[in-house]
C-alpha positions as CSV (number, residue, x, y, z in Angstrom):
1,M,0.0,0.0,0.0
2,K,1.2,3.5,-0.8
3,L,0.1,6.6,1.0
4,E,1.1,10.1,-0.1
5,L,1.3,12.8,2.5
6,T,2.4,16.4,2.4
7,A,5.4,17.3,4.6
8,E,3.0,18.8,7.2
9,E,0.8,15.7,7.2
10,A,3.8,13.5,7.7
11,K,5.0,15.7,10.6
12,V,1.6,15.7,12.3
13,L,1.2,11.9,11.8
14,H,4.7,11.3,13.3
15,E,3.8,13.4,16.3
16,V,0.5,11.6,16.8
17,L,2.2,8.2,16.6
18,A,4.9,9.3,19.1
19,G,2.2,10.2,21.5
20,R,0.4,6.9,21.0
21,L,3.6,5.1,21.7
22,G,3.8,6.7,25.1
23,D,0.2,5.7,25.7
24,Y,1.0,2.1,24.9
25,S,3.9,2.0,27.2
26,A,1.7,3.1,30.1
27,E,-1.1,0.8,29.2
28,I,1.3,-2.2,28.9
29,A,2.8,-1.5,32.3
30,A,-0.7,-1.2,33.9
31,T,-2.2,-4.5,32.5
32,D,-2.0,-7.8,34.4
33,N,-3.4,-9.9,31.6
34,P,-0.5,-11.5,29.7
35,S,-2.5,-12.1,26.5
36,F,-3.7,-8.4,26.4
37,R,-0.1,-7.3,27.2
38,R,1.2,-9.2,24.3
39,Q,-1.5,-7.7,22.0
40,L,-0.6,-4.2,23.2
41,R,3.1,-4.9,22.5
42,E,2.4,-6.1,19.0
43,R,0.3,-3.0,18.3
44,R,3.0,-0.7,19.8
45,D,5.6,-2.4,17.5
46,V,3.4,-1.7,14.4
47,V,2.9,1.9,15.4
48,H,6.7,2.2,16.0
49,R,7.5,0.7,12.6
50,V,5.2,3.2,10.8
51,Q,6.7,6.1,12.8
52,L,10.2,5.0,11.8
53,Q,9.1,5.0,8.1
54,L,8.1,8.7,8.5
55,E,11.5,9.7,10.1
56,P,13.2,10.6,6.8
57,Y,10.4,12.9,5.8
58,V,10.1,14.6,9.2
59,T,13.8,15.2,9.7
60,A,14.6,16.2,6.1
61,P,15.7,19.9,5.7
């Protein structure tokens, strides 16, 4: 799948994903259910991979 974003859209999406990563960390730490914790970690990893793909476009001059 390809998604075309403007520089501003990429920056905003990157910021939103960064905030969500923090939310996942807190939620993972707070859950006692191992299965749910594993699901949260998997989702966090997906969000992180997408965020990393945006890095070149956000940090470019």
